[in-house]
C-alpha positions, 0 to 999 in steps of 0.5 A: 500500500502506498503512503503519501510522501508528505505523511507526517504522523504528528499531523492529522489529515487536513480538516481533521484534528486530534483530541485526546488521541482520537481523530475527529472532524474539525468543526471550524469553517476551515475544517469544513473547507479542507474536507469539502463538506458542505452544509445546506439549509432550507426553511419550509415554513409558510411565508419563509423560503430562506435557504443558504449554502455556506461560502467557506472560501469567502469566510476564510478569506475574511478571517473566519477560518476558526469560527465553528460552523455550528455557531454560524448556523445558529447565527443564520437562523431567524429569531421568530417567536416559536423558533426557526424551522430551518432544516440544516443538512450536512453533506455526507461527502467529507464526513469520514476517511476511507479505511484504506487511507488509514491503513497507509498511516503508521501507528493508526489504530481503530478502537472498537468498543461495545456499547453495552458492556464497554469492553474495547479492543484496538485493531489496525485499519488493515484488520478492520478491512479484513474483518469487513471483507470476511463478513462481506459487509465492506472493503477498503473504501468503507469510511471509518464513520460507517464502520459501526453499522457494518460490524456484524460479529457480536461482542466476546463478553456480552454477545451484543452488537452495539459497536462504537468506534474511534480512530486513534491517531498516534502521538508525535513522540510515539512514532518509530519507537 
């Protein structure tokens, strides 16, 4: 498997950040721009036909790169008595990373946790791909955010299939040791 020549394990992919060792999507304007993850909104309430797409490029150029998109959406809602009926939809594109990309990064692990008994196990992305292929539920193109729904093997301790998962990104000093 080829790895990116600019791959630096101390830095996560663009649009992502590491919080307590877990890889999470950066919720800022710059994070959404880097992942190319669009947010669209449309109001279907009577006498209101507001809709918008966030122009991330313009916001970044004008100094709002670090502004959280969640707060931006709240600012764009109307202040009508009874509340705003704006339907906000975050596009699926950019919501996750392919397991094959994660498999090409040294030191990356996926922590599988049972939602029932809290037992957990760390596996490599390559092992996750092998499990999905053996079960016939996915492959290397599967996004890490889709992993929970595609795991069919029950928990070794409680026998339930209430899986959660997170990508564990290696710390800067832990690589190559």
